[in-house]
All heavy atoms as an XYZ file, in Angstrom:
675
protein
N     131.780     84.210     77.894
C     130.803     83.883     78.937
C     130.154     85.204     79.303
O     130.774     86.216     79.610
C     131.535     83.329     80.126
C     130.618     82.942     81.309
S     131.541     82.082     82.516
C     130.768     82.713     84.004
N     128.824     85.176     79.409
C     128.081     86.380     79.822
C     127.569     86.143     81.226
O     127.296     85.026     81.644
C     126.917     86.657     78.836
O     126.022     85.539     78.892
C     127.434     86.907     77.408
N     127.372     87.235     81.916
C     126.799     87.096     83.291
C     125.498     87.788     83.295
O     125.257     88.726     82.538
C     127.713     87.776     84.302
O     127.881     89.205     83.924
C     129.112     87.157     84.372
N     124.642     87.326     84.145
C     123.307     87.853     84.293
C     123.428     89.215     85.050
O     124.338     89.452     85.819
C     122.419     86.906     85.088
O     121.236     87.565     85.578
N     122.511     90.114     84.856
C     122.460     91.354     85.493
C     122.251     91.171     86.973
O     122.714     91.889     87.843
C     121.291     92.250     84.938
C     121.231     93.543     85.691
C     121.544     92.475     83.411
N     121.605     90.047     87.308
C     121.312     89.759     88.800
C     122.492     89.119     89.511
O     122.580     89.177     90.740
C     120.079     88.866     88.907
C     118.881     89.399     88.354
C     117.691     88.406     88.395
C     118.400     90.740     88.944
N     123.428     88.511     88.779
C     124.676     87.861     89.412
C     125.692     88.921     89.637
O     126.121     89.543     88.711
C     125.122     86.781     88.534
C     124.153     85.608     88.322
C     124.736     84.564     87.405
O     125.872     84.525     87.212
O     123.880     83.843     86.856
N     126.246     88.992     90.927
C     127.283     89.912     91.153
C     128.636     89.401     90.557
O     128.814     88.184     90.482
C     127.386     89.901     92.660
C     126.796     88.692     93.090
C     125.717     88.295     92.136
N     129.412     90.306     90.133
C     130.732     89.895     89.596
C     131.693     89.669     90.794
O     131.342     90.034     91.986
C     131.328     91.023     88.805
O     131.651     92.212     89.614
C     130.483     91.397     87.583
N     132.853     89.019     90.543
C     133.685     88.731     91.673
C     134.182     90.014     92.417
O     134.238     90.010     93.589
C     134.949     87.942     91.107
C     135.893     87.404     92.224
C     135.126     86.454     93.156
C     137.030     86.668     91.573
N     134.417     91.087     91.701
C     134.852     92.350     92.268
C     133.756     92.879     93.223
O     134.092     93.517     94.192
C     135.116     93.367     91.176
C     136.604     93.265     90.682
O     137.395     92.396     91.216
O     136.896     93.994     89.685
N     132.481     92.527     92.934
C     131.423     93.026     93.818
C     131.305     92.189     95.061
O     130.590     92.505     95.941
C     130.114     93.016     93.124
C     130.072     94.047     91.954
C     128.867     93.871     91.069
O     128.339     92.791     90.898
O     128.465     94.898     90.471
N     132.016     91.061     95.193
C     131.950     90.206     96.307
C     133.224     90.297     97.193
O     133.210     89.873     98.323
C     131.860     88.752     95.905
C     130.638     88.367     95.101
C     130.717     86.928     94.601
C     129.393     88.578     95.963
N     134.203     91.025     96.704
C     135.502     91.055     97.472
C     135.490     92.315     98.440
O     135.364     93.434     97.951
C     136.660     91.148     96.512
C     136.744     89.990     95.550
C     137.995     90.274     94.609
C     136.820     88.684     96.270
N     135.560     92.079     99.650
C     135.537     93.296    100.605
C     136.661     94.212    100.370
O     136.498     95.465    100.601
C     135.687     92.579    102.018
C     135.889     91.176    101.855
C     135.728     90.808    100.350
N     137.805     93.785     99.871
C     138.934     94.720     99.684
C     138.650     95.630     98.428
O     139.301     96.616     98.264
C     140.239     93.907     99.465
S     140.225     92.703     98.176
N     137.690     95.252     97.605
C     137.345     96.040     96.477
C     136.166     96.977     96.775
O     135.986     97.985     96.103
C     136.939     95.161     95.235
C     138.062     94.221     94.777
C     139.169     95.049     94.056
N     140.300     94.319     93.675
C     140.558     93.828     92.443
N     139.716     94.092     91.488
N     141.588     93.064     92.262
N     135.407     96.563     97.771
C     134.176     97.325     98.135
C     134.428     98.368     99.186
O     133.728     99.371     99.293
C     133.093     96.401     98.685
C     132.570     95.372     97.702
C     131.588     94.409     98.409
C     131.803     96.057     96.569
N     135.523     98.191    100.011
C     135.842     99.131    101.072
C     137.057     99.847    100.743
O     137.830     99.563     99.753
C     136.051     98.344    102.401
C     134.749     97.671    102.838
O     133.868     98.310    103.384
N     134.627     96.388    102.512
N     137.405    100.931    101.528
C     138.597    101.715    101.383
C     139.865    100.886    101.469
O     140.108    100.148    102.447
C     138.605    102.840    102.421
C     139.762    103.766    102.164
O     140.437    103.729    101.197
O     139.997    104.616    103.152
N     140.707    100.892    100.461
C     141.872    100.017    100.439
C     142.820    100.445    101.633
O     143.603     99.517    102.084
C     142.615    100.204     99.134
N     142.762    101.598    102.091
C     143.671    102.040    103.201
C     143.302    101.198    104.446
O     144.279    101.072    105.346
C     143.429    103.449    103.480
C     143.936    104.398    102.419
C     145.437    104.316    102.119
O     146.146    104.229    103.139
O     145.832    104.352    100.986
N     142.177    100.659    104.591
C     141.804     99.858    105.760
C     142.728     98.647    105.942
O     143.064     98.258    107.022
C     140.348     99.454    105.627
C     139.758     98.667    106.839
C     139.761     99.566    108.110
C     138.332     98.283    106.514
N     143.177     98.010    104.827
C     143.994     96.877    104.887
C     145.460     97.190    105.188
O     146.327     96.300    105.356
C     143.859     96.129    103.566
C     142.654     95.223    103.619
C     142.603     93.879    103.839
C     141.296     95.568    103.374
N     141.345     93.385    103.839
C     140.511     94.445    103.610
C     140.658     96.769    103.063
C     139.152     94.459    103.415
C     139.284     96.785    102.960
C     138.511     95.623    103.179
N     145.764     98.510    105.199
C     147.178     98.940    105.591
C     147.122     99.998    106.646
O     147.989    100.855    106.688
C     147.832     99.484    104.289
C     147.899     98.531    103.176
C     146.922     98.434    102.205
C     148.883     97.501    103.146
C     146.924     97.536    101.156
C     148.962     96.614    102.126
C     147.967     96.571    101.146
N     146.150     99.889    107.528
C     145.873    100.908    108.563
C     146.917    100.917    109.659
O     147.497     99.859    109.952
C     144.458    100.677    109.108
N     147.049    102.086    110.308
C     147.970    102.135    111.429
C     147.224    101.771    112.729
O     147.845    101.214    113.638
C     148.451    103.600    111.589
C     149.505    103.992    110.566
C     150.790    103.289    110.805
O     151.197    102.997    111.927
O     151.433    102.930    109.720
N     145.934    102.047    112.772
C     145.128    101.778    113.983
C     144.880    100.295    114.141
O     144.372     99.605    113.233
C     143.805    102.505    113.922
O     142.888    101.975    114.762
N     145.108     99.698    115.362
C     144.906     98.351    115.543
C     143.370     97.974    115.404
O     143.061     96.901    114.869
C     145.332     98.133    117.029
C     146.364     99.114    117.290
C     145.917    100.318    116.500
N     142.492     98.871    115.780
C     141.042     98.625    115.585
C     140.661     98.538    114.104
O     139.854     97.725    113.654
C     140.256     99.630    116.270
O     140.426    100.862    115.820
N     141.329     99.358    113.270
C     141.073     99.303    111.783
C     141.642     98.012    111.203
O     141.034     97.451    110.303
C     141.665    100.477    111.094
C     140.966    101.772    111.357
O     139.789    101.688    111.805
O     141.483    102.821    111.044
N     142.813     97.609    111.722
C     143.363     96.327    111.225
C     142.458     95.174    111.510
O     142.147     94.270    110.708
C     144.783     96.104    111.811
C     145.257     94.715    111.513
C     145.679     97.126    111.175
N     141.927     95.125    112.762
C     141.014     94.138    113.170
C     139.693     94.110    112.328
O     139.112     93.042    111.973
C     140.684     94.197    114.690
C     141.815     93.831    115.585
C     142.459     92.524    115.239
O     141.691     91.465    115.214
O     143.661     92.368    115.228
N     139.238     95.348    111.953
C     138.036     95.421    111.118
C     138.350     94.884    109.743
O     137.522     94.167    109.168
C     137.607     96.959    111.016
N     139.525     95.101    109.146
C     139.871     94.580    107.868
C     139.959     93.018    107.940
O     139.428     92.339    107.061
C     141.232     95.086    107.434
N     140.541     92.540    109.035
C     140.678     91.057    109.167
C     139.221     90.448    109.284
O     138.966     89.344    108.716
C     141.399     90.752    110.462
C     142.934     90.982    110.278
C     143.719     90.938    111.627
C     143.694     89.560    112.246
N     144.542     89.512    113.424
N     138.316     91.088    109.983
C     136.904     90.614    110.066
C     136.170     90.633    108.674
O     135.462     89.702    108.441
C     136.164     91.452    111.052
N     136.466     91.639    107.931
C     135.846     91.702    106.529
C     136.344     90.550    105.739
O     135.602     90.071    104.813
C     136.158     92.981    105.902
C     135.432     94.256    106.496
C     135.937     95.538    105.875
C     133.869     94.109    106.192
N     137.535     90.047    105.945
C     138.085     88.941    105.117
C     137.480     87.633    105.453
O     137.534     86.666    104.634
C     139.620     88.830    105.336
S     140.596     90.211    104.657
N     136.809     87.495    106.636
C     136.335     86.131    107.007
C     135.344     85.510    105.989
O     135.347     84.291    105.769
C     135.610     86.236    108.362
C     136.529     86.641    109.553
C     135.684     86.799    110.790
C     137.612     85.535    109.718
N     134.506     86.287    105.341
C     133.513     85.799    104.393
C     133.922     86.028    102.957
O     133.136     85.712    102.041
C     132.143     86.444    104.612
C     131.580     86.103    106.008
O     131.798     84.966    106.475
O     130.902     86.996    106.635
N     135.168     86.332    102.714
C     135.603     86.557    101.321
C     135.738     85.261    100.628
O     136.309     84.272    101.131
C     136.958     87.280    101.375
S     137.605     87.682     99.757
N     135.221     85.189     99.370
C     135.325     83.950     98.596
C     136.688     83.566     98.136
O     136.965     82.411     97.728
C     134.425     84.234     97.367
C     134.379     85.681     97.285
C     134.543     86.248     98.630
N     137.680     84.449     98.121
C     139.055     84.134     97.775
C     140.010     84.260     98.937
O     141.217     84.402     98.691
C     139.482     85.068     96.570
C     138.698     84.720     95.320
C     139.490     86.513     96.900
N     139.558     84.168    100.091
C     140.403     84.351    101.335
C     141.593     83.403    101.279
O     142.688     83.866    101.497
C     139.602     84.175    102.625
C     140.400     84.253    103.818
C     139.729     83.884    105.098
O     138.639     83.215    105.053
N     140.273     84.231    106.280
N     141.504     82.152    101.101
C     142.559     81.170    101.118
C     143.557     81.473    100.079
O     144.747     81.288    100.191
C     142.046     79.762    101.061
O     141.377     79.551     99.827
N     143.109     81.795     98.795
C     143.987     82.127     97.739
C     144.727     83.387     98.032
O     146.031     83.484     97.706
C     143.205     82.294     96.397
C     142.741     80.986     95.899
S     142.000     81.169     94.194
C     140.648     82.245     94.509
N     144.096     84.367     98.623
C     144.756     85.619     98.971
C     145.823     85.386     99.960
O     146.939     85.883     99.841
C     143.750     86.635     99.491
S     144.359     88.178    100.001
N     145.542     84.638    101.029
C     146.522     84.278    102.072
C     147.708     83.557    101.509
O     148.840     83.832    101.798
C     145.827     83.518    103.234
C     146.791     83.127    104.355
C     147.448     84.340    104.968
C     145.967     82.331    105.387
N     147.477     82.486    100.733
C     148.533     81.673    100.188
C     149.391     82.540     99.225
O     150.631     82.403     99.231
C     147.972     80.418     99.473
O     147.227     80.749     98.375
N     148.752     83.451     98.364
C     149.551     84.209     97.605
C     150.477     85.250     98.358
O     151.590     85.512     98.017
N     149.877     85.795     99.480
C     150.672     86.741    100.264
C     151.809     86.010    100.966
O     152.947     86.553    101.028
C     149.732     87.391    101.279
N     151.585     84.776    101.360
C     152.753     84.006    102.060
C     153.827     83.666    101.015
O     154.955     83.855    101.300
C     152.210     82.714    102.617
C     151.338     82.816    103.922
C     150.586     81.586    104.202
C     152.206     83.245    105.064
N     153.409     83.321     99.837
C     154.329     83.047     98.690
C     155.193     84.275     98.365
O     156.361     84.214     98.156
C     153.568     82.507     97.507
C     154.471     81.997     96.409
C     153.630     81.485     95.290
O     152.844     80.561     95.542
O     153.835     81.923     94.142
N     154.490     85.421     98.362
C     155.159     86.697     97.899
C     155.902     87.352     99.109
O     156.608     88.260     98.862
C     154.157     87.667     97.379
C     153.496     87.352     96.043
C     152.656     88.428     95.542
N     151.674     88.916     96.527
C     150.441     88.424     96.540
N     150.056     87.307     95.879
N     149.592     88.933     97.496
N     155.627     86.845    100.339
C     156.214     87.405    101.549
C     155.895     88.915    101.556
O     156.766     89.736    101.663
C     157.720     87.184    101.657
C     158.104     85.685    101.758
C     159.501     85.448    102.050
N     160.073     86.276    103.093
C     160.116     85.982    104.422
N     159.566     84.826    104.793
N     160.623     86.788    105.356
N     154.564     89.217    101.521
C     154.069     90.536    101.581
C     154.709     91.321    102.712
O     154.758     90.777    103.863
C     152.560     90.612    101.706
C     151.841     90.266    100.416
C     152.037     91.314     99.350
O     152.335     92.526     99.630
O     151.789     90.964     98.160
N     155.179     92.467    102.505
C     155.891     93.182    103.586
C     154.977     93.695    104.748
O     155.398     93.764    105.862
C     156.585     94.350    102.893
C     155.864     94.593    101.612
C     155.277     93.220    101.247
N     153.742     94.037    104.403
C     152.836     94.538    105.475
C     151.371     94.545    104.894
O     151.104     94.279    103.717
C     153.212     95.918    105.933
C     153.001     96.983    104.849
C     151.810     97.608    104.579
C     153.925     97.502    103.997
N     151.986     98.519    103.496
C     153.361     98.474    103.190
C     155.317     97.335    103.867
C     154.016     99.179    102.232
C     155.975     98.006    102.857
C     155.349     98.915    102.089
N     150.447     94.642    105.848
C     149.058     94.732    105.536
C     148.244     93.490    105.879
O     148.831     92.526    106.359
N     146.974     93.573    105.661
C     146.073     92.447    105.908
C     145.821     91.692    104.587
O     145.397     92.339    103.588
C     144.748     92.891    106.543
C     143.735     91.754    106.746
C     144.955     93.585    107.884
N     146.121     90.395    104.573
C     145.987     89.598    103.379
C     145.314     88.287    103.852
O     145.804     87.617    104.660
C     147.355     89.249    102.752
C     148.060     90.554    102.337
C     148.914     91.305    103.006
C     147.944     91.089    101.031
N     149.375     92.375    102.251
C     148.787     92.258    101.000
C     147.280     90.776     99.854
C     148.905     93.033     99.877
C     147.453     91.556     98.702
C     148.256     92.732     98.812
N     144.172     87.913    103.226
C     143.521     86.677    103.574
C     143.115     86.559    104.943
O     143.045     85.457    105.487
N     142.837     87.702    105.603
C     142.400     87.721    106.946
C     143.498     87.656    107.989
O     143.201     87.494    109.175
N     144.747     87.755    107.594
C     145.912     87.696    108.493
C     146.662     88.998    108.314
O     146.758     89.548    107.247
C     146.784     86.515    108.213
C     146.136     85.131    108.394
C     145.806     84.825    109.841
O     146.378     85.467    110.805
O     144.941     83.944    110.092
N     147.332     89.367    109.389
C     148.181     90.612    109.442
C     149.579     90.235    109.115
O     150.220     89.305    109.809
C     148.074     91.312    110.738
C     148.908     92.527    110.937
C     148.518     93.632    109.915
C     148.782     93.091    112.363
N     150.245     90.874    108.119
C     151.593     90.659    107.713
C     152.478     91.838    108.193
O     152.059     92.968    108.074
C     151.716     90.498    106.265
C     151.327     89.136    105.713
C     149.955     88.787    105.620
C     152.287     88.254    105.350
C     149.593     87.557    105.169
C     151.868     86.991    104.858
C     150.625     86.656    104.816
N     153.613     91.480    108.643
C     154.685     92.549    108.972
C     156.048     91.861    108.647
O     156.292     90.742    109.194
C     154.587     92.969    110.440
C     155.616     94.017    110.791
C     155.257     95.357    109.999
C     155.486     94.279    112.305
N     156.748     92.495    107.806
C     158.019     91.992    107.416
C     157.979     90.631    106.799
O     158.845     89.770    106.929
C     159.065     92.039    108.458
N     156.888     90.356    106.064
C     156.745     89.085    105.282
C     156.294     87.894    106.087
O     156.186     86.803    105.583
N     155.961     88.098    107.393
C     155.429     87.011    108.215
C     154.082     87.391    108.846
O     153.819     88.608    109.096
C     156.425     86.606    109.316
C     157.724     86.040    108.655
C     156.729     87.718    110.251
N     153.332     86.466    109.152
C     152.045     86.631    109.854
C     152.272     86.955    111.352
O     152.964     86.211    112.007
C     151.119     85.392    109.614
C     149.857     85.553    110.501
C     150.825     85.186    108.234
N     151.599     87.964    111.821
C     151.706     88.309    113.218
C     150.236     88.319    113.759
O     149.273     88.566    113.026
C     152.378     89.610    113.533
C     151.634     90.819    112.843
C     153.873     89.521    113.072
C     152.212     92.171    113.175
N     150.017     88.025    115.061
C     148.713     87.894    115.593
C     147.882     89.178    115.671
O     146.709     89.227    115.371
C     148.868     87.281    116.982
C     150.243     87.501    117.285
C     151.106     87.667    116.025
N     148.511     90.244    116.021
C     147.821     91.513    116.157
C     148.764     92.687    116.069
O     150.013     92.525    116.278
C     147.004     91.599    117.403
C     147.814     91.739    118.694
C     146.999     91.618    119.948
N     146.270     90.445    120.076
C     146.873     89.242    120.520
N     148.152     89.193    120.826
N     146.201     88.178    120.579
N     148.202     93.819    115.698
C     149.000     95.036    115.602
C     149.041     95.762    116.954
O     148.056     95.982    117.598
C     148.467     95.963    114.524
C     149.343     97.185    114.333
C     148.936     97.917    113.101
C     149.902     98.971    112.852
N     150.228     99.163    111.455
N     150.205     96.119    117.445
C     150.283     96.815    118.727
C     150.087     98.355    118.467
O     150.432     98.815    117.445
C     151.697     96.590    119.329
C     151.873     95.187    119.717
C     153.240     94.865    120.252
N     153.587     95.796    121.385
C     154.727     95.879    121.929
N     155.696     95.067    121.504
N     154.916     96.786    122.928
N     149.480     99.004    119.413
C     149.325    100.426    119.193
C     150.657    101.124    119.243
O     151.682    100.632    119.737
C     148.460    100.840    120.432
C     148.338     99.676    121.341
C     148.871     98.484    120.595
N     150.695    102.322    118.673
C     151.947    103.102    118.628
C     152.278    103.571    120.027
O     151.334    103.745    120.897
C     151.773    104.274    117.735
C     151.580    103.799    116.297
C     151.517    105.031    115.406
N     152.901    105.347    115.071
C     153.241    106.281    114.201
N     152.308    106.915    113.563
N     154.442    106.540    113.943
N     153.534    103.767    120.341
C     153.944    104.339    121.580
C     154.421    103.251    122.564
O     154.446    102.075    122.160
N     154.781    103.628    123.668
C     155.290    102.677    124.684
C     154.197    101.986    125.372
O     153.113    102.584    125.570
C     156.119    103.434    125.725
C     157.371    104.078    125.162
C     158.115    104.887    126.129
N     158.416    104.004    127.246
C     159.287    104.356    128.220
N     159.963    105.479    128.117
N     159.456    103.508    129.212
N     154.420    100.747    125.781
C     153.403    100.077    126.610
C     153.261    100.708    128.031
O     154.164    101.353    128.494
C     153.967     98.596    126.742
C     155.278     98.610    126.102
C     155.559     99.904    125.520
N     152.011    100.541    128.559
C     151.830    101.082    129.914
C     152.714    100.405    130.919
O     152.966     99.230    130.859
C     150.398    100.911    130.295
C     149.426    101.686    129.381
C     148.014    101.397    129.872
N     147.102    102.273    129.059
C     145.840    102.227    129.195
N     145.270    101.402    130.031
N     145.117    103.006    128.423
N     153.136    101.202    131.949
C     153.875    100.641    132.988
C     153.065     99.805    133.899
O     153.551     98.746    134.348
C     154.507    101.752    133.840
C     155.702    102.479    133.114
C     156.205    103.490    133.988
C     157.418    104.203    133.227
N     158.048    105.218    134.082
N     151.849    100.163    134.136
C     151.007     99.389    134.970
C     149.913     98.784    134.060
O     148.956     99.448    133.556
C     150.357    100.295    136.070
C     149.374     99.547    136.977
O     149.231     98.365    136.782
N     148.964    100.212    137.987
N     149.940     97.511    133.899
C     149.042     96.768    132.949
C     147.555     96.859    133.466
O     146.601     96.781    132.675
C     149.358     95.329    132.835
N     147.385     97.125    134.779
C     146.019     97.150    135.262
C     145.372     98.504    135.030
O     144.196     98.706    135.103
C     145.999     96.970    136.808
N     146.133     99.502    134.687
C     145.585    100.852    134.414
C     144.837    100.981    133.161
O     144.950    100.322    132.216
C     146.740    101.901    134.378
């Protein structure tokens, strides 16, 4: 099968291939949220997520979800201790 010069290949459509791979394994909660946002329009998002669930990926953003210890968690907490006063 040949592809036209005008048609993008699958690798050219995948945000994880177009952006820095470190973004999907970032320490910063804002970087993790940016990676999750990039996954929203990915053409293989559901396959990526189901594969990660099946493999119990130990960490990282897969299919628009954050994994830690093989399970999906809602968000990454910043490093350090939580503030004593939540209003501060």
